[in-house]
C-alpha positions as CSV (number, residue, x, y, z in Angstrom):
1,X,10.3,44.6,24.2
2,X,13.2,42.6,25.5
3,X,11.8,39.4,23.9
4,X,11.6,41.2,20.5
5,X,15.2,42.4,21.0
6,X,16.4,38.9,21.7
7,X,14.8,37.7,18.5
8,X,16.5,40.5,16.6
9,X,19.8,39.6,18.3
10,X,19.5,36.2,16.7
11,X,19.4,37.9,13.3
12,X,15.6,38.1,12.8
13,X,14.3,41.6,12.2
14,X,10.7,42.7,12.9
15,X,8.6,45.8,13.2
16,X,10.4,47.3,16.3
17,X,13.9,46.3,15.2
18,X,13.9,46.6,11.4
19,X,16.6,46.0,8.8
20,X,18.0,48.3,6.1
21,X,20.9,47.6,3.7
22,X,21.8,44.5,5.8
23,X,21.9,46.4,9.1
24,X,19.5,46.0,12.0
25,X,18.4,49.1,13.8
26,X,15.7,50.5,16.0
27,X,12.7,51.6,13.9
28,X,12.7,55.4,13.9
29,X,8.9,55.4,14.4
30,X,9.3,53.9,17.9
31,X,9.2,56.8,20.3
32,X,8.8,55.0,23.6
33,X,12.5,54.5,24.0
34,X,14.9,57.0,25.6
35,X,17.6,58.3,23.1
36,X,20.3,56.7,25.3
37,X,18.5,53.3,25.1
38,X,18.3,53.7,21.3
39,X,22.1,54.2,21.1
40,X,22.8,51.2,23.3
41,X,20.3,48.9,21.4
42,X,21.7,50.0,18.0
43,X,25.2,49.1,19.2
44,X,23.8,45.6,20.1
45,X,22.1,45.4,16.8
46,X,25.4,46.0,15.0
47,X,26.6,42.8,16.6
48,X,23.4,41.1,15.6
49,X,23.9,42.3,12.0
50,X,27.3,40.7,11.8
51,X,25.9,37.4,13.3
52,X,23.1,37.5,10.7
53,X,25.5,38.0,7.9
54,X,27.7,35.1,9.0
55,X,24.7,32.8,9.4
56,X,23.5,33.6,5.9
57,X,26.9,33.0,4.5
58,X,27.1,29.6,6.2
59,X,23.6,28.5,5.4
60,X,23.7,29.5,1.7
61,X,26.9,27.5,1.0
62,X,27.4,24.9,3.7
63,X,25.5,21.9,2.2
64,X,26.1,22.4,-1.5
65,X,27.4,19.2,-3.1
66,X,30.0,21.2,-5.2
67,X,31.5,22.9,-2.2
68,X,35.3,22.2,-1.9
69,X,36.7,20.7,1.2
70,X,38.5,23.7,2.6
71,X,35.5,26.0,2.1
72,X,33.3,23.4,3.8
73,X,35.7,23.3,6.7
74,X,35.6,27.1,6.8
75,X,31.8,27.1,7.2
76,X,32.1,24.5,9.9
77,X,34.7,26.5,11.8
78,X,32.7,29.7,11.5
79,X,29.7,27.9,12.9
80,X,31.7,26.7,15.9
81,X,33.1,30.2,16.5
82,X,29.6,31.6,16.6
83,X,28.5,29.2,19.4
84,X,29.7,31.4,22.3
85,X,27.5,34.2,21.1
86,X,24.5,31.8,20.9
87,X,25.2,30.6,24.4
88,X,25.4,34.1,25.7
89,X,22.0,34.9,24.2
90,X,20.6,31.7,25.8
91,X,21.8,32.7,29.2
92,X,20.4,36.2,28.8
93,X,17.0,34.8,27.8
94,X,16.9,32.5,30.9
95,X,17.7,35.5,33.1
96,X,15.0,37.6,31.5
97,X,12.4,34.8,32.1
98,X,13.5,34.4,35.7
99,X,13.9,38.1,36.7
100,X,11.6,40.8,35.4
101,X,13.0,44.2,34.7
102,X,16.3,43.2,33.3
103,X,18.2,46.4,32.3
104,X,19.5,47.0,28.8
105,X,22.9,47.7,30.3
106,X,23.1,44.0,31.3
107,X,22.7,43.0,27.6
108,X,25.3,45.6,26.7
109,X,27.7,44.2,29.2
110,X,27.3,40.6,28.1
111,X,27.1,41.1,24.3
112,X,29.5,43.9,23.4
113,X,32.6,41.7,24.1
114,X,31.4,39.6,21.1
115,X,31.5,42.6,18.8
116,X,35.2,42.5,17.8
117,X,35.0,38.7,17.3
118,X,32.1,38.8,14.9
119,X,33.5,41.8,13.1
120,X,36.8,39.9,12.6
121,X,34.9,36.9,11.2
122,X,32.9,39.0,8.8
123,X,36.1,40.7,7.6
124,X,37.7,37.3,7.1
125,X,34.7,36.1,5.0
126,X,34.7,39.3,3.0
127,X,38.4,39.0,2.2
128,X,38.0,35.3,1.2
129,X,35.0,36.1,-1.0
130,X,36.9,38.9,-2.7
131,X,40.3,37.3,-3.1
132,X,39.0,33.7,-3.8
133,X,42.1,31.9,-2.4
134,X,42.3,28.3,-3.6
135,X,42.5,25.3,-1.4
136,X,45.4,25.4,1.1
137,X,45.6,29.2,0.6
138,X,42.3,29.5,2.6
139,X,44.2,27.9,5.5
140,X,47.0,30.3,5.0
141,X,44.7,33.3,5.1
142,X,43.1,32.2,8.3
143,X,46.4,31.3,9.9
144,X,47.7,34.8,9.4
145,X,44.4,36.3,10.8
146,X,44.6,34.0,13.8
147,X,47.6,35.9,15.1
148,X,45.4,38.8,16.2
149,X,46.0,40.1,19.6
150,X,42.5,41.4,20.1
151,X,40.8,39.6,23.1
152,X,38.7,36.7,21.9
153,X,39.4,37.2,18.2
154,X,42.5,34.9,18.1
155,X,40.7,32.2,20.0
156,X,37.7,32.3,17.6
157,X,39.9,32.2,14.5
158,X,42.0,29.3,15.9
159,X,38.7,27.4,16.1
160,X,38.2,28.0,12.4
161,X,41.8,27.1,11.7
162,X,41.5,23.8,13.6
163,X,38.7,22.7,11.2
164,X,40.8,23.7,8.2
165,X,43.8,21.7,9.5
166,X,41.6,18.6,9.8
167,X,41.2,18.7,6.0
168,X,45.0,19.2,5.6
169,X,45.7,16.2,7.9
170,X,43.2,14.1,6.0
171,X,45.1,14.8,2.8
172,X,48.4,14.3,4.5
173,X,47.3,11.0,6.0
174,X,46.5,9.6,2.5
175,X,49.7,10.9,1.0
176,X,52.2,10.2,3.7
177,X,51.0,6.7,4.8
178,X,49.5,5.3,1.6
179,X,51.0,7.4,-1.3
180,X,47.5,8.3,-2.4
181,X,46.3,11.7,-3.5
182,X,43.0,12.6,-1.8
183,X,42.1,15.8,-3.6
184,X,38.7,15.8,-5.4
185,X,38.7,19.6,-5.8
186,X,42.3,20.2,-6.7
187,X,43.1,22.0,-3.4
188,X,46.3,20.2,-2.2
189,X,49.9,21.5,-2.9
190,X,50.7,18.2,-4.6
191,X,49.0,17.3,-7.9
192,X,49.2,14.7,-10.6
193,X,51.2,15.5,-13.7
194,X,48.8,14.1,-16.4
195,X,51.4,14.8,-19.1
196,X,54.0,12.5,-17.6
197,X,54.6,9.0,-19.1
198,X,54.5,5.9,-17.0
199,X,57.8,5.6,-15.2
200,X,60.0,2.5,-14.9
201,X,60.2,1.4,-11.3
202,X,62.5,-1.6,-10.9
203,X,63.6,-4.8,-12.7
204,X,61.5,-7.9,-12.2
205,X,63.0,-11.2,-11.2
206,X,63.2,-12.4,-14.9
207,X,64.4,-9.1,-16.3
208,X,61.0,-7.8,-17.1
209,X,60.6,-4.1,-16.4
210,X,57.8,-3.3,-13.9
211,X,56.2,0.1,-14.4
212,X,54.5,2.3,-12.0
213,X,50.8,2.3,-12.7
214,X,50.4,5.9,-11.6
215,X,51.5,9.1,-13.1
216,X,54.2,11.4,-11.8
217,X,53.3,14.2,-9.3
218,X,54.2,17.8,-9.0
219,X,54.8,19.9,-5.9
220,X,53.2,23.3,-6.2
221,X,55.2,25.5,-3.8
222,X,53.0,28.4,-4.4
223,X,50.1,26.4,-2.8
224,X,52.1,25.6,0.4
225,X,50.8,27.4,3.5
226,X,53.4,29.8,4.9
227,X,53.6,27.9,8.3
228,X,54.8,24.9,6.4
229,X,58.3,25.6,5.0
230,X,59.2,24.7,1.5
231,X,61.9,22.2,2.7
232,X,59.2,20.4,4.8
233,X,56.8,20.4,1.8
234,X,59.6,18.8,-0.2
235,X,60.0,16.1,2.4
236,X,56.3,15.4,2.4
237,X,56.4,15.2,-1.4
238,X,59.3,12.7,-1.4
239,X,57.7,10.4,1.2
240,X,54.4,10.1,-0.6
241,X,55.9,9.7,-4.1
242,X,58.3,7.0,-2.8
243,X,55.5,5.1,-1.1
244,X,53.3,5.4,-4.2
245,X,56.0,4.1,-6.5
246,X,56.7,1.1,-4.3
247,X,53.0,0.3,-3.8
248,X,52.5,0.3,-7.6
249,X,55.1,-2.4,-8.0
250,X,53.6,-5.7,-9.3
251,X,55.5,-7.8,-7.0
252,X,53.3,-8.7,-4.0
253,X,56.2,-9.0,-1.6
254,X,57.2,-5.4,-2.2
255,X,53.8,-3.9,-1.7
256,X,53.0,-2.7,1.8
257,X,56.7,-3.1,2.8
258,X,57.7,0.6,2.9
259,X,56.4,1.5,6.3
260,X,56.3,-2.1,7.5
261,X,54.9,-2.5,11.0
262,X,55.2,1.3,11.7
263,X,52.1,2.3,9.7
264,X,49.7,1.9,12.7
265,X,52.1,3.8,14.9
266,X,52.4,6.7,12.3
267,X,48.6,6.7,11.9
268,X,48.1,7.1,15.6
269,X,50.6,9.9,15.8
270,X,49.1,11.8,12.9
271,X,45.7,11.4,14.5
272,X,47.0,12.8,17.7
273,X,48.4,15.8,15.9
274,X,45.2,16.3,14.0
275,X,43.1,16.4,17.2
276,X,45.2,19.1,18.8
277,X,43.6,22.5,19.0
278,X,46.8,24.2,17.7
279,X,48.9,23.1,14.7
280,X,52.4,22.5,16.2
281,X,54.8,23.0,13.4
282,X,57.8,21.6,15.3
283,X,55.9,18.4,16.2
284,X,54.6,17.9,12.7
285,X,58.1,18.5,11.3
286,X,59.5,15.8,13.6
287,X,56.7,13.4,12.6
288,X,57.5,13.9,8.9
289,X,61.2,13.4,9.5
290,X,60.5,10.0,11.3
291,X,58.5,8.8,8.3
292,X,61.2,10.0,5.9
293,X,63.8,8.1,7.8
294,X,61.7,4.9,7.5
295,X,61.1,5.4,3.8
296,X,64.8,6.2,3.1
297,X,65.9,3.1,5.1
298,X,63.6,0.9,2.9
299,X,65.0,2.5,-0.2
300,X,68.6,2.0,1.0
301,X,67.8,-1.7,1.8
302,X,66.3,-2.2,-1.6
303,X,69.2,-0.8,-3.4
304,X,72.0,-2.4,-1.4
305,X,70.5,-5.8,-0.9
306,X,67.9,-6.7,-3.5
307,X,69.6,-4.7,-6.3
308,X,73.0,-5.7,-5.0
309,X,74.4,-2.3,-5.6
310,X,77.7,-3.1,-3.9
311,X,78.6,-5.7,-6.5
312,X,78.2,-3.1,-9.2
313,X,80.6,-0.7,-7.6
C-alpha cells in the first residue's frame, strides 16, 4: 500500500486513495487501515492535493505561446519551488525499496514540513488568478508574499521571485544599456506614447534638424513594484530615454557614444545583479546612479562642447 500512497503523493489518485472536489483522501471503502493511520494519511494527501493543483496550474499554462513573460517566469519559479518536495518523495521511495516495513510516521515526519510551503504557493496562485495583476505587479505581489516568516515559505517564494526578477533585469538591460523597450506583452512600467509626434533631437552640421526616429515614452508609476522607489524609476526612465534619443541621431559619430567603453562593464554588473538569489535594492540603486552619471556627463559634454553653450551665455 505504501507504493500506492507514493503514487498518490505525486498527485495521481487511484482506487485506494481517491479524489473528490480536487482533494485526495483515503477511500472510505478501505477498512484494513487503523483510524489513526487514516487520519495521518489524509493529512499527507492534503499536501499531495496542493502539489497536484500547482502542477496542473503549471502544465496547463506553461508552454502556451500567448503567455506573458512574467506569468511564464511565475510558472518556472513555482516548478523550482516544488523540487524539494519531489526530492523528498524520491528519498522516501528509495528507503521503502531498501527497508521493508517503513512506518507511516516516517512519511509524516518527512512530508508534513512541506505542507505550509505548498499551501502558501497555492494561495499565491489563487490570489494572482483572482486579482489578475499585470506585468510587474505580479513581481510586486510575490515580493510582498516572500516576506513570510513561516519556515520554508519565505525561501520557496524567494525562488519564485528570483525567476520574476530575471524578466525585470532582461527588460532593464535593454532599456538602460541600449535605450530599447523589450516589452512584447505590455508588462513594463515604461511604455511608448503612440500619440507623440517625432521629436527634434539636435541640429545637424549644415543646420538640418535631425529628428528622433522613435516616439516618446511614458513612465507608468502605478506599474512600478513597491521595492523600486518612484525616484529610482524616474532615473531609469531618464537613462533609457536619453540613450534612445542619442542612438536615433543620424550622425554616425554620435551613435554608440553615450556609454562609450563602459557598456561592457555595465553589462557585466547588471548580469551579476541578475544572477543573485536576492534582489538587492541598494546595489541596484547604486548601479543605476553610475549609469546616470555617465549619461549626464555625455549630455553635458554635448551641450558645452559640440553645441558651444558657453558662447551663447
